[in-house]
N, C-alpha and C positions, 0 to 999 in steps of 0.2 A: 504494499499498499503507498510504499512510502523509496522517496528517486535518490534520496540519502544515501551516497556509496563514498563518503568520506569517511573513512577510522582512521585515516593517520593523518589527518588536518590539513591535506593540502588546499581545498576551499571551503578556507572556516571565515570567512570573512576578512582576514585582517592584510592588510597589505603587505605582504613579505616580496620583500626582492629575491632572497635568497632561504633557503629549507630549511638550516642547520637550528635544531633550538637553541634557546639563548641559554639553559639552563644544562647543566654535564649529564653524563647517560654514565652510569657505573655500568660496569660488570664482576660477578661477585662470582671466584671460583667456588666450583658444586661439583657433587659423581657428573653429572649432563658437559663441565665445560672444562675442555681441557687446560691449563697452563703452563708452559714450555719452560724446563725446567726450575719447575715449580714456583714458578712466579707468573703474573696476571697483570697484565696491565688492567686495574683493577677501575681505574677510573681517566675516564679516556676526554678532556677539559678540548674546549670550542675556544683557546684562550685566543686573544685579540690586545697585545698591550700597547700599540702606538693608537689603534681607534679606526685604521686605515678598514677595515675590509666590518665597522659595527653594520651598513647598512645593508649584509647579508647573513645577520641572523633573523632567523624565524620563530614568532610563533606557531606551534602548530600543537597548539588544543584544540581540538574540533569543538565546535559551539555547537546549540540548541538551534540556533536562530538563525543560521548558515543549513542544516539542515533540512528545517521546514520548506523551503523556496522550493515550491515542485512538487511536496509534498498534499497527498490527499487528505483534506480534513474534516469535509462535510458531505455527504449527500442528501437529495431531497428532490421526491419524484412527484408529479403532478396532484399533489392530493394531499400536499406540506406535510409530508413524511418525511422524519430526517433521522436520521446517524450522521451523530458527528462522533470524530475520531480527533483523538490528545496524545500525541505524543513523548518520547523521551529518551536521551541517549544512551546507550549502551553501555555496560561496566563489566566489568568481569573482578572477581576476586584474586588479589594478587598475596600470595606469599611469598614474606623474607627468602624461603628459599628455591622460588621461580626465579628464572634467569629472561627475562622479558624484555626483547629489546623493539620497537615498534615506530623508531622516527621522534618520540620525544620517552621523557625519563619519567615514568610512573613513581619511581620515589623522587619524586623532585622536593629538595630541602625543604624544612623551613627556615629560613633566612629570620636571624635578627643580627642588627646594627649595635654596638652602640661610641660613642666617641667621645671623646678627654678632652676639652678645649682649655684646660687650666690646670697648672703643673701642680698649684695649690688644692687643690679638690680628687679627689679621691673616685675613680667611677667601678662601680662594681656587677657584674654583667649576671642574670638568672644561675640556678643550679643548673648541672649538667652531667649529665650520668655515665661513668664511663666501663667499661667492660673489655678486658686485652681480648676474651677469645673471641668479638663480636665483631662481624665487614659492618655494623652499622654502627658504630661508634658517633660521634659530631666530628666537625671539620674547622676548628680553627685558625682563623687568619689575622692577623696584626698589619697594620701599612699606618706609614708617615706622610699625613697631610698634610703637607708645606708648604704658607704660603698664598692660600687659598682664600674668599672669601668669608669673613667671617660670618655673615650669614647665608652662605649657602656651600657648607665644611667640601661638598666635592665638586666645585666647580673651580675652573680652569685660576693661573693667575700667573702675569708679567714679571711676578720679583722671584728671582734662586733665593733657595733656603740652600746652607752649607752647613751639613752637618760634623762637627767637629771631635775630637780623637774625646773630649772631657761626655758630651752630650754619648759617644756609643759607649762607654761604663754605665752609664745609669741603666735602672730596670727599665724593664718595656713591660711586662707584668707578671704578674705572678700569677700560679693554680694552685689555688686553695681548696683544700679540703673541708668541705660543707659540715660532715660531722662533728669536726674536732676541732677546726680553725687554724690546725698548722699547715703551712706551706708547703707542697708536694711539687714543685718545680719550678724555676726562677729560669728566664731568657730576660736579657740584655737584648740594646738597640744593634750592639756588633753583631749579634743573631739571634735576628726574631723569624725563623723558617721553627713554626713550633713542628718540631718532633720530637717524638720519647711521650708526649699527651695520654696518647691511646695506650700506650702499655705500663701506666699505670696503674696501679692495684683496685679495681672493681670497687666502687663508690660514689656519692656524689660529691661535683666540686663546682667553684664559680673560679674564676678572673679577676682581678684584682687590677686595677694600672691605671695610670696619670697622663697628662699633658708632660712636649719636654718643658715647652714653656711657658711663662702667661705670652695673652694674648697682643699680638706690635698695636704698637700707641694708630691713628689717622694718619693715612697719607693722606697726605696737603701735593694735589698736583692739579690744579686746577683744569677743568678741560680734558682731564684724560678718566679713561673709562675706572683708574681705580681711585680713583680723588672720594677721598671723605670712606673711602673704607675700609674696618680695622684686617688687618690680617694673623694669620694667630700660625704658630707651629705645632700640630693637633695628634692624635693618635687615635687610631680605628677598630675594634673588634669585631671581626662578623661569626657570628660563628651559626653555623650551617649543618640541621641536624635532621635525620633521618624521618620522615611522614611515619614510613612502616614502624619504625625499631617505638616511635614515639606511640603509635594503638597497636603497638599487643605483637608484630612481628604481621600486619597484613591490614590491607585497606581495598576498599571499594572503587577500582580504577575506573572513568568515564574513557571510551574506546570508539568514539563514535558510532556512527551511523546511529540512526533507530529502532524505535520498538515500540511496540503500543504501550499506553499510558493508562487510558479507558476508552469506552466504548457508552455512545448516550443516545438511547431512542426516543424520538420525539414524536409526538401526533402537534401539525402545528405547532403553536408554543407548549407545549403539556408537556414537560418528559413522562414516560410511562417509563422505564427500567434503567438503567444503568450495566456493563460489566468494569469491574479494573480488574488489573493485572500483577502480580506480585511476583517477580522473578528471581526472590533472592532466597537460599535456603532454607527449610520450612521452621515456623518460627526464632528464625533469623536474620540481625538485619548483617550478615551475610551478604556477597550475590553467589548467584548458581552459576554466573558468567564463566567460562571460558574462550581465550583465543585457541581456533583449532590449529592453528600456526603463527603456536607463541616463538618461534628462533626465527626471527628476521636479520634480514643482516642490512644494514641502512648507511649509510655516511652519506650525503649531497654533497656535500662540498669544501670549503677549507675542515681540513680538522685540527689543523694546529702549524702555529705560525710563529717562530721565533726570535727576536729581534736583537744586536747587543747594543750593547748602549757604548755611546760618543768615543768612548776612551776606550775601547777593545781596539785589541786589534783586530783586522783580517783571519778568521780561523780559518780552519778545513770547512770546502765548500757545503755541506752535509747536516754540519751544525748552524748552517746561518738560519736557510729556510727550509719548514719543508712541508710542501700543501701535498694530501694524500686524496684524493676525489675516490668515493663509494658509489653507485650509483644504483636506488635500492628499486627493484621490480616484483612487488609481492604479488602480482599477477600470477607469476610462473607457481606458487605455492598453492592455489586456491582454483581448483576445479569448478567446471562453471556452474551456477547456482551453488555453489555451496559458500554457507555462511561460516564469513569470519567466528562470530561470534556466540556462540552459542549453551541455551541455558538446560540445565539437569534438572531445575523445579521451577514451573509455572503453577502460580495460584489463581486461580479467576473467580472471581466474587459477582453477584449477581448482587444490585442492591435496587431500592426500590425507587417512584421518584422523591423518595425524600431524604436519598443517597442512603438508604438501613440498609442493612445482609440480609440478608434473606435466603443465606447459604452458598458453599462457597464448594469448588472442585479443584483437585491434587494432582495435579498430572509429572510425570516420569520421564525424560527422555531418557535416550542412551547421548552420551556428552564425551567422548574421550578422545584427547589429545591425540593428536600426530605424533608419532613414533621419531625422533631422526636420528642419527648411524653417530656416535663419538667414535672418533681418531684419534690415535695416541700421539701423532703428529700437532694438528690444529690443523684450523682449514688451507692456511696456504699448503700445503700436503695435499691436492685437493684430488680428483677422481681420475684427471689427465695431467698427468706426470709431466706432455708434453710439452704442458705450457709453462711458462715463466711464473715461476714461486710467486708469493707473496711476500716482500723484503720484512715487511714490521711485525709477521708475527701473531694479528691483535687473537683476541680469543674465541672469536665466531667460529666455532669448526663443524658446525652441525650441519646436517645437510639429510633430508628427511627421506625416508623408508618407506615407511609405511601410513597410509592414510584411511583413514576410518568415516570416512564420506559414506559409505553403501549403511552406515546404520546410525550413522550422527543425527539427532533429529527427530527417531522413529519411537511412538511412545514405549513405556514397559510398565508403566500402572497408573492409575487410576480410580483415584476416589472421592465419591459429593456426598458431600455432608449437606444437611440440614441445618436450616437458623438457630438450632438447639443444636448445633456442633458433632450431631449422631451421625454417625455414615450408615446411609442412603442405601450407595451398592458401588463393589469395587472390581476394577476390571484388570488381569496380568494378559502382559503379554509375552510371549518368547519367540525370539527368532533362530533361523539356520544362521550359522557362523557370526554369533558376535563379535566370534573373536577373529584372528587375518588366520583367512585360509591361502598358501602359497599354489593352491595348484587353478587357483582363477584370479589370475592378474592382468593388469593393463600398464602400459606404461607413456607417462606424461612425460618425459623427454625434462627439457632444464635449455638453458643458455649462459651463455660467454657470453661476462660483463666485463668491462676492464674500469683499469683505476689508473692512477696517474703519477708521476713522480718528477717535482721541478726543482732544478736544482739552484738557488743563484746568487751572486757575487754582492760584494759588503753593499752597494747602492744597488743593491736589489733587481738587478738585469737579471732574464735567466740566461742560463748558460749549459743547458740541456731538459729532456726533456724526456722520460720512457714512461712508455704503451706497458702493463701490465695486466695480464688476460687470468682468469679465472674463471674456471666451472658453478656455475649452482644446479644443482643437479635433479634427475628423475625423482617422481612421487611415485610407490605404488597401490595400485585401488585394488582391493577386493571387491567388486561391485554385488554379487548376488546375495542376497539372505532375506529371502522368504517369511512368511509366517508361519509359524509353527504349531502355536498351539495362541487361546484366549481363553480366559477362566475367570466366568461373569458368577460377582458375588452379588444376590439382595436381599434385602434384612430387613423390610419392614415390617412379619410378622413372620418369624424363625428368615434360617437359613437357607435360598435357594440359588443351589449353583448349578450353572451352566456351563460346561467344558468340551470347548468348539478344538479339532487338532486338526494338519494338513499335511499331506507328505505329498511329494514332487515325484518329477521324473529328473533325471540323473542327468539326459542331455540335454531336452526340450525345457526343462524346469514348468511343464506345463501340470495342471493340479491334475492326480492320480487320484485319493481319494479325503473324505471329507469324514471327519469323527463325529457327531452332537454326540454327549452323556449330560442326564440328565441328574442331581442330587440321587435320585434313589440308582444310579450307573445302572439304567435301561439306558442305549445306544444304539446309532440310528447311522448308516454308512453309506456313503452318496461315493459309488470307485466311478472314475472316465476313463475311457477310450478318445484318444485323439487322435488325429493324421499323423505318421510317424512313427507311433505307438506299437511296438511287435504283435501287438492284438488287432492292428487293422489291415496287415501287409493282406491283400487280396483281395480288399473290398472292393466298391465297383468309384475310379476315375481315381482312386489312392495318390499314383505318379503324378497324375498332372494336379490334385491339391497340391502337391510338396511341390511342386513348379512351381506355380499360383501363391508359394509363401502361405497357405491357407491351413494351419498348426495350430491355431489357436482355441475353432469351434470344436466340443466334444462330439467324435459321433457315437456313442452307448454312452448311457448312462446308469448304473442299475443302485437300486434302493436295498440294501438291507435291514432286517429288524432283528434286534437280536441274534445278529448271528444267519436266517435265514433271508435269503432273495422274498420282496414284497413286490416288485415291479419294475422293470428294464424299459426304457427306449432307446430310441436308432436312429438315424437319419441313414437315408440312399442319394449320394448325390447327383447328377444329371447335368450334360450338355446342352441348354437349352438354344435354339437362334444361332446356335454353330459362335455364341460367345461369350454365354452367362451359366459358368459355373457356378449351381444355386442347387439347395438342396430339394428332390424331386419326390424323394417318401418318407414320410415321420410315421412309424412305428413305434405304440403301446405292446409291452406285456403283463399278465400278472401271469404267476404261477406257472414260473420257465419261459416254455414254448407258443403260449396260448393269446394269438392276437386276440383284448382286448378296444382296440383302435388302430384306423390307420386312415393317413390324409395323400392325397395327392396334390403336389402343387404344380400350377404351370405359370407362367412369367410372360410380361411385353416384351414384346420386342422391337418397342422403340428409347425403353430406359431401366427394361432386369423390373420396373415394381410387378409384384403379385400378379393376378390377373384371374388366376380361379382355386379355388379347395377344394376336392369333392372325396367324399366318404363314400364307403361303402354302401351302406346300406340307406344312406341321406342325400336332398336333393343340391347339385351343383351349388355353389354359390360362388360368384364374379362380382369383379370388384372392377369399377372405375376409376380412372384418378386425373383430380386436375390441378390448381394450381403448382404446373411447372412438374409434375407429377411428385406434387413434397406429399399430399396428404390427398386419402382416398374420398371423392366426392360422392358415392353410391356404392352400396351394400345391397346385390341381389340375389336373391334364395330364388333356382328354378327355371335359371337361364342361362343358356350358356354364351360367351365371349363376342363369339358368330352372329347369335339371334340380337342381342344389344347394336354391336357395328353393324347389321342389317337397319335398324330403327334409326342410328344416329347420323349414321356414313361413315367409312374410313378417316373422310377432312377433319367432319365434329370432332372426334376420336383424338383424332393427331392436334387440335388448336386447344383441347382440354386439358394436356399436357405442354401447353405453351405458355414462358413465364410470361405474356403479356393478357391473358386470357383474363377476360373481365368477371363482374359477378355476374352480371347479367343474362351471362352467356352460360357462365354453367346452372344460372337457374332456366333456363330456355331448355336447355336440355333435360334435365331432371323431371322438367313437368313434360319435357316430350315423351320421354318412358314412361311414366306416369299412365301416361293418356290411349298407350299403344295398345289397337287390339292383340298382336301380339302376343304381347306380355300380360294378359289378364290374368294367368296361372302365376304371374312371379311376385315376390314381395319384395320392396323394394325402398332401404332407408337412407336415405339421401341427409351430409352434412354440409356444415357449409364454415370458414376459418375465417379469424383476423390472424393475420400472417402476425410469426414470429410471435403471438402469444396463443392462442390453442379455439378450439372447437367454439364458435358463436349460435352454431343452430343444430339442428339436430331433426329429421320426420320422420317417422314413424311410418310402417307400412300401410296405417290406416290413415296416414293423412294427415297425422296430430302432432306438434311442430313445440318445443322446448327452448328457452334460450339461455345463455351463458353469459354472466357478465362477469370483468372482472376487474380488481381494483386498482390501482397505481403503481404496484409490484407484482403485478400480473401471474395476481393468484386470484384464484377463482371464487366470486364473492356471492356469487344467487344462484341461485336456478330458478327460470322464470315457467309459468305455462303458457298455454296455446293464448291467449288472452293477456299474457305479459304482466302475471299476477307474481310476488316472490311464492314460488314451494318452495325451495331450501335457503337459507343463507348462511353463509361462513366466516365467522370472527375467528381471528390469530392470533395467539398467546405464546411470545417466547418463553418454555416448559421454565421456574425456579428450581432450585438445587434443593 
């Protein structure tokens, strides 16, 4: 119902020049991530020291307002009946043990900044937690802001600040144990790299710091931008904490694309009832959503740029500038029509016109993450070693090997509750090949992607440009998993259980048998024979049926009750008018080979529509078609097609099957049949239709007509008698759970 497919924030309404996220993206070493030499580039920062490329950054988070553009939000018919649709963004459950990269950082940091403007005033941060065995410790950044505008601590300055030897010997900040008040670690301005904090003993800490100097005096420089401004030599501390860790190790993360939040049904302006949808794990606030393809390697532009300070010498070329370009193409991981986000649990809540709950149903779906291969060498040793390896050996070493597209989204369980939260009905489903089956696979190829490495001299001029290629490999699917069993239990008065099971042919996967069992263990079995089954060999036209791929229509159906055959039906095919291969005879048996009923069919040469049905001991039944051959306009008992054609002429019969035939022509033809002396012993029932809606009138063999009316949703509203008085009317209500 929604055209929103912006899962990665490419079209989120932001005016992004580039697509690199502004935040960092963390990779954590887990069992599923290879870390070369026991070292993993855990944090790939999109750094930019001189702001030359600041416009390349982009906000990649999806937005609901942008996703709603082009999405269906209301349906109204000509009777004023409306359905309103409300959407929300998809979200997934993100655990700190997951390693997911989709183009932006799910675990974006909570950022808190503290600035000390006075040397005489101590600034203290809030308390944060340290655990040396955790990958989610806060990141501490200390900065000196020298000569900036006092009223704009991050602003630019025309003044140059010099840090002298005495300044470097001063304390930059202290890490204090919040429980004991003891200073755990001290950093000086000579070394403000905040290393070693995360190795402190587990506990609660805060940072205490102050500025290097008091603010400077007011600058007097009339006409200059700095006139009347106060400058300072300040210190800034930034603490970035993991949202995942702060939330107990998990987050519900918006991932883009839309899902239905609610449906409301109105009759004109009056709300009749509604439906609300909850996608969390049942009775929990954790999303049941998962990414079907959680490992997507994405870099879109500059990953890192390192600039030398002005007073440094020109070092080796590779240490100056490093531009690494990766191009994301998530579509190669996604089979056609496969959702990126799937939900294990969906609760549908029925509400009345006052939005009060009237019951609900819980649906459990298959939602299995695709499986990915893990290599001992990282992604730079890809499946095709003939290509140039990735020299940076980043830790995105996944390549997919199993897709569960064949089973994901199919129901496992459905439980219906009343408004007192009592179970009314429960249904459980079982399928073949719920797990992976290597005997039935489809290969979905892959794609070669390009990376680039640039080396520049000290002035920023490019000296070399190297293209690196790597292969993002194939996905394997198991596409066959038919329904094997459905167990239904109703709890209205006692427990009534019905079990349905299905078995299939190994080659064609046509249905071989269906079994229905009741609460009393009584069973009824339906067995089927299709074209191509061993039992079908030798039947009429069987080879032609196979050549025309008519393999899904049963030739024989046999019904057993408590192990005994109670009935059987079969179809024998024939070739009509040298072009239509259609059922010629339908035979019903009872008690073995005893024929209980039999029908012989004939078909129209013009379009293959059924022309007549003959039972051995009954008058022939003939059909006249109209409306371009779409609907039968007359059912005539005790008259052959040749007798009817003699009355109407072949030209008239062909005209009735024309798409341009008029209602008047149809009425005239039926009147002529009813008054023809040669058809005085025939019984004629005639019909008229409203195109794409249904039957408009029916006139029986006595000439009595009844009429049919439909509502704005094309549902039957009323049946009227020959005087057009309402005989029966129909009112539709959606069943409440």
